[in-house]
KOLFI-613826 format. One record per residue (C-alpha): residue number from 1; x, y, z. Coordinates in steps of 0.2 Angstrom, whole numbers, always signed. Last residue first. Layout:
! KOLFI-613826
R,n,u,v,w
R,NUM,X,Y,Z
...
! end
This chain:
! KOLFI-613826
R,n,u,v,w
R,400,+52,+8,-69
R,399,+64,+23,-61
R,398,+50,+36,-58
R,397,+53,+54,-61
R,396,+48,+60,-78
R,395,+33,+48,-77
R,394,+26,+55,-62
R,393,+29,+73,-68
R,392,+10,+77,-68
R,391,+5,+94,-77
R,390,-7,+106,-69
R,389,-25,+113,-69
R,388,-42,+106,-64
R,387,-35,+92,-55
R,386,-35,+74,-65
R,385,-46,+59,-63
R,384,-36,+48,-49
R,383,-23,+33,-51
R,382,-15,+37,-34
R,381,+2,+42,-42
R,380,-8,+52,-56
R,379,-18,+62,-43
R,378,-2,+66,-35
R,377,+7,+71,-49
R,376,-7,+82,-55
R,375,-7,+91,-35
R,374,+10,+94,-39
R,373,+7,+102,-55
R,372,-2,+115,-49
R,371,+14,+123,-42
R,370,+16,+131,-60
R,369,+24,+133,-75
R,368,+36,+121,-68
R,367,+56,+124,-72
R,366,+66,+108,-74
R,365,+60,+90,-69
R,364,+78,+88,-66
R,363,+83,+68,-64
R,362,+91,+54,-52
R,361,+76,+42,-54
R,360,+63,+39,-39
R,359,+58,+21,-37
R,358,+66,+21,-19
R,357,+60,+37,-15
R,356,+63,+55,-16
R,355,+57,+71,-23
R,354,+65,+88,-21
R,353,+54,+104,-27
R,352,+62,+123,-24
R,351,+52,+140,-25
R,350,+54,+152,-37
R,349,+49,+169,-28
R,348,+38,+182,-22
R,347,+42,+188,-7
R,346,+30,+188,+7
R,345,+30,+204,+22
R,344,+41,+208,+35
R,343,+49,+220,+27
R,342,+68,+225,+25
R,341,+73,+212,+11
R,340,+82,+202,+26
R,339,+69,+190,+32
R,338,+64,+183,+15
R,337,+49,+178,+14
R,336,+47,+166,-3
R,335,+32,+158,-10
R,334,+24,+139,-7
R,333,+40,+129,-5
R,332,+44,+111,-9
R,331,+48,+93,-2
R,330,+39,+79,-10
R,329,+41,+60,-3
R,328,+36,+45,-12
R,327,+32,+28,-7
R,326,+34,+11,-17
R,325,+49,+7,-9
R,324,+43,+9,+9
R,323,+48,+25,+17
R,322,+50,+26,+39
R,321,+70,+28,+33
R,320,+66,+44,+25
R,319,+55,+52,+41
R,318,+68,+50,+55
R,317,+86,+54,+52
R,316,+85,+63,+34
R,315,+69,+71,+35
R,314,+72,+73,+54
R,313,+89,+84,+53
R,312,+83,+93,+38
R,311,+68,+100,+47
R,310,+78,+104,+61
R,309,+91,+115,+54
R,308,+79,+123,+43
R,307,+69,+129,+60
R,306,+84,+134,+67
R,305,+90,+143,+53
R,304,+73,+152,+52
R,303,+73,+155,+72
R,302,+91,+166,+69
R,301,+86,+174,+54
R,300,+72,+183,+63
R,299,+61,+193,+51
R,298,+47,+191,+61
R,297,+38,+189,+46
R,296,+51,+176,+39
R,295,+50,+167,+57
R,294,+33,+164,+55
R,293,+34,+156,+38
R,292,+48,+144,+44
R,291,+36,+142,+59
R,290,+20,+135,+46
R,289,+29,+118,+43
R,288,+15,+112,+30
R,287,+11,+93,+29
R,286,-1,+85,+15
R,285,+0,+66,+18
R,284,-8,+52,+5
R,283,-14,+35,+10
R,282,-13,+18,+4
R,281,-14,+7,+20
R,280,-7,+3,+35
R,279,-6,+21,+45
R,278,+5,+19,+60
R,277,+22,+25,+54
R,276,+16,+37,+44
R,275,+5,+47,+59
R,274,+20,+44,+70
R,273,+32,+52,+58
R,272,+20,+66,+56
R,271,+14,+70,+73
R,270,+33,+70,+78
R,269,+36,+84,+64
R,268,+22,+92,+69
R,267,+27,+92,+88
R,266,+44,+100,+84
R,265,+37,+111,+71
R,264,+25,+120,+84
R,263,+11,+125,+73
R,262,+1,+111,+72
R,261,-17,+112,+63
R,260,-22,+91,+63
R,259,-33,+85,+50
R,258,-38,+69,+48
R,257,-52,+66,+35
R,256,-61,+76,+22
R,255,-53,+90,+13
R,254,-50,+109,+10
R,253,-32,+115,+12
R,252,-29,+130,+21
R,251,-31,+127,+38
R,250,-27,+109,+41
R,249,-14,+113,+27
R,248,-5,+123,+39
R,247,+2,+109,+52
R,246,-4,+92,+46
R,245,-18,+87,+34
R,244,-20,+68,+30
R,243,-29,+61,+16
R,242,-37,+44,+15
R,241,-41,+38,-1
R,240,-62,+35,-4
R,239,-61,+40,-20
R,238,-74,+58,-17
R,237,-61,+60,-4
R,236,-46,+60,-16
R,235,-53,+71,-28
R,234,-57,+84,-13
R,233,-38,+81,-6
R,232,-30,+85,-25
R,231,-40,+99,-32
R,230,-55,+99,-44
R,229,-68,+99,-30
R,228,-61,+114,-25
R,227,-63,+125,-40
R,226,-53,+141,-34
R,225,-60,+156,-44
R,224,-59,+168,-29
R,223,-52,+159,-13
R,222,-64,+153,+0
R,221,-54,+150,+17
R,220,-65,+141,+31
R,219,-60,+142,+50
R,218,-66,+135,+66
R,217,-63,+138,+82
R,216,-68,+127,+97
R,215,-55,+128,+109
R,214,-45,+145,+104
R,213,-45,+157,+94
R,212,-64,+168,+95
R,211,-60,+177,+110
R,210,-62,+196,+99
R,209,-45,+203,+103
R,208,-34,+192,+91
R,207,-48,+197,+77
R,206,-48,+216,+77
R,205,-64,+216,+69
R,204,-66,+228,+52
R,203,-66,+245,+44
R,202,-53,+249,+30
R,201,-61,+267,+26
R,200,-41,+274,+29
R,199,-32,+262,+38
R,198,-36,+251,+53
R,197,-54,+256,+59
R,196,-61,+247,+72
R,195,-73,+232,+77
R,194,-68,+223,+93
R,193,-86,+228,+103
R,192,-92,+221,+87
R,191,-85,+204,+93
R,190,-90,+205,+111
R,189,-109,+209,+107
R,188,-108,+193,+94
R,187,-102,+183,+110
R,186,-85,+173,+114
R,185,-82,+157,+119
R,184,-90,+147,+105
R,183,-78,+151,+89
R,182,-77,+159,+74
R,181,-73,+157,+56
R,180,-78,+162,+38
R,179,-62,+168,+27
R,178,-66,+176,+10
R,177,-50,+177,-2
R,176,-43,+188,-15
R,175,-55,+198,-17
R,174,-69,+197,-31
R,173,-86,+200,-20
R,172,-103,+191,-21
R,171,-100,+174,-23
R,170,-89,+173,-8
R,169,-103,+182,+0
R,168,-112,+168,+0
R,167,-102,+157,+0
R,166,-95,+165,+18
R,165,-114,+164,+24
R,164,-115,+146,+20
R,163,-99,+143,+31
R,162,-109,+151,+45
R,161,-121,+141,+44
R,160,-111,+125,+43
R,159,-102,+134,+60
R,158,-117,+136,+71
R,157,-123,+154,+72
R,156,-130,+160,+88
R,155,-119,+150,+98
R,154,-104,+152,+86
R,153,-103,+168,+88
R,152,-96,+174,+69
R,151,-85,+182,+61
R,150,-85,+184,+42
R,149,-69,+191,+36
R,148,-67,+200,+18
R,147,-49,+199,+12
R,146,-36,+207,-1
R,145,-43,+226,+4
R,144,-27,+230,+11
R,143,-13,+218,+12
R,142,-20,+204,+26
R,141,-21,+207,+46
R,140,-34,+221,+45
R,139,-48,+208,+37
R,138,-63,+220,+30
R,137,-80,+216,+38
R,136,-95,+205,+38
R,135,-100,+203,+56
R,134,-111,+184,+62
R,133,-123,+182,+74
R,132,-138,+194,+74
R,131,-144,+187,+60
R,130,-130,+196,+47
R,129,-122,+212,+56
R,128,-114,+222,+42
R,127,-98,+231,+41
R,126,-99,+251,+35
R,125,-96,+262,+49
R,124,-105,+278,+51
R,123,-118,+271,+64
R,122,-112,+255,+73
R,121,-124,+238,+69
R,120,-128,+243,+52
R,119,-142,+227,+48
R,118,-143,+213,+38
R,117,-158,+198,+40
R,116,-153,+184,+28
R,115,-164,+177,+16
R,114,-153,+177,+0
R,113,-160,+193,-7
R,112,-155,+201,+9
R,111,-138,+195,+9
R,110,-136,+200,-10
R,109,-141,+217,-5
R,108,-129,+220,+9
R,107,-117,+214,+0
R,106,-121,+225,-14
R,105,-120,+239,+1
R,104,-106,+235,+8
R,103,-94,+236,-7
R,102,-87,+252,-7
R,101,-84,+256,+11
R,100,-81,+237,+12
R,99,-64,+238,+5
R,98,-62,+230,-12
R,97,-44,+225,-20
R,96,-45,+214,-36
R,95,-43,+195,-40
R,94,-34,+186,-54
R,93,-42,+170,-51
R,92,-35,+157,-42
R,91,-24,+141,-48
R,90,-32,+125,-46
R,89,-21,+108,-42
R,88,-19,+107,-26
R,87,-1,+117,-26
R,86,-12,+132,-33
R,85,-25,+130,-20
R,84,-9,+130,-7
R,83,-1,+143,-17
R,82,-17,+155,-13
R,81,-16,+151,+4
R,80,+0,+154,+6
R,79,+1,+171,-3
R,78,+13,+177,-15
R,77,+7,+188,-29
R,76,-5,+184,-42
R,75,-6,+163,-43
R,74,+5,+153,-57
R,73,+21,+155,-44
R,72,+34,+147,-55
R,71,+41,+130,-49
R,70,+57,+121,-46
R,69,+68,+106,-49
R,68,+70,+90,-42
R,67,+73,+70,-43
R,66,+86,+61,-34
R,65,+104,+58,-33
R,64,+107,+76,-34
R,63,+116,+83,-48
R,62,+133,+94,-47
R,61,+134,+110,-39
R,60,+127,+126,-48
R,59,+125,+136,-33
R,58,+107,+139,-30
R,57,+98,+125,-40
R,56,+111,+112,-38
R,55,+117,+115,-20
R,54,+97,+115,-16
R,53,+94,+98,-26
R,52,+96,+85,-12
R,51,+112,+89,-8
R,50,+108,+105,+1
R,49,+91,+97,+7
R,48,+102,+83,+16
R,47,+116,+96,+22
R,46,+106,+107,+30
R,45,+118,+116,+44
R,44,+115,+134,+46
R,43,+126,+139,+60
R,42,+140,+146,+53
R,41,+133,+153,+36
R,40,+120,+160,+47
R,39,+119,+177,+38
R,38,+124,+169,+21
R,37,+114,+156,+24
R,36,+97,+166,+28
R,35,+102,+176,+12
R,34,+102,+162,+1
R,33,+87,+153,+6
R,32,+76,+167,+6
R,31,+81,+174,-10
R,30,+75,+193,-14
R,29,+84,+205,-23
R,28,+70,+210,-35
R,27,+59,+214,-20
R,26,+58,+231,-20
R,25,+46,+229,-38
R,24,+33,+222,-25
R,23,+20,+216,-39
R,22,+21,+218,-57
R,21,+40,+222,-53
R,20,+43,+205,-47
R,19,+40,+197,-64
R,18,+57,+189,-66
R,17,+54,+179,-50
R,16,+65,+182,-35
R,15,+76,+169,-29
R,14,+75,+153,-19
R,13,+61,+153,-8
R,12,+56,+145,+8
R,11,+39,+154,+13
R,10,+32,+139,+20
R,9,+42,+122,+19
R,8,+28,+109,+12
R,7,+32,+94,+15
R,6,+22,+81,+3
R,5,+19,+64,+5
R,4,+14,+50,-6
R,3,+10,+32,+2
R,2,+9,+15,-7
R,1,+0,+0,-1
! end
């Protein structure tokens, strides 16, 4: 019973893409891996990944003993959620930046047409209160205008109903994302008390203060133009293939089956090893190591290097030895987050792809035009229908 695993080292880019000027011109020198290595040369110890393709891609070292390559980002910008939708096999459409100050009327009308009760709970503020249970407002944590949040009190609106509300909002706005979430240990009154203005005409809930996180918290992300049912995890679910979503993949990838949104890297990697060892049948494992991205946002090269060291040691000493003859492992990133670039945002960079397994040839899969090729390859490996987008590279890497 073969297993296939994806390990995404969140934000581990290998150099600015050639279209950076369309997004953030100042990112022209971004190179997350190389700059961390330059600063932490004495402390960064990742011999396994370096010998598995990083050295070849960045320093023109000899070809590795495994398959390797790199990918462009087909989605616009550099985003963890959008990147994972792409990896899963459905590239998001180009979105537009919208603020509730400009679109609240249209959303209110659409919600009312769908049978919701909608009001303005705060005078002069463009946030919407729906069924006295959920607030529709700007997201204050992302780039201005990228995301609309639906923040709910689960005691008044169960999560399944919050998801339906979010889907109605999603159908009527072309922002990058709509995020529907909430918790049972807050109240709609407290959520409303946390509404604030962050930037000009940007109004939203200060989510960390709204008491929605913690026990009972649940979230549903909806990307613009994403074909969820044609992504690998949902195709797998429709064909009864077990898919584990561990780490941030539990939050950002839609699916059915075991999911655990662990953040701590040590705990996550231990859980991956234990779950992999205990799974007796055919299964896929989709893993995101989130703390590397958090270290990038914190502009903390010490933390980032330590996480890379831990991941490299785990791969070579703990995980690779668990793999059976027919198993395949893909290690990659989803974008960059260069902690030396001078800002704390994601950077639009190429991402490495390193592929392992007894059946895997020593071969370069070259530059992939989209990370969706990974989702397509997962479907090909398990003999499932194809993803919405992407071209499988399974035939290029198998030594049989």
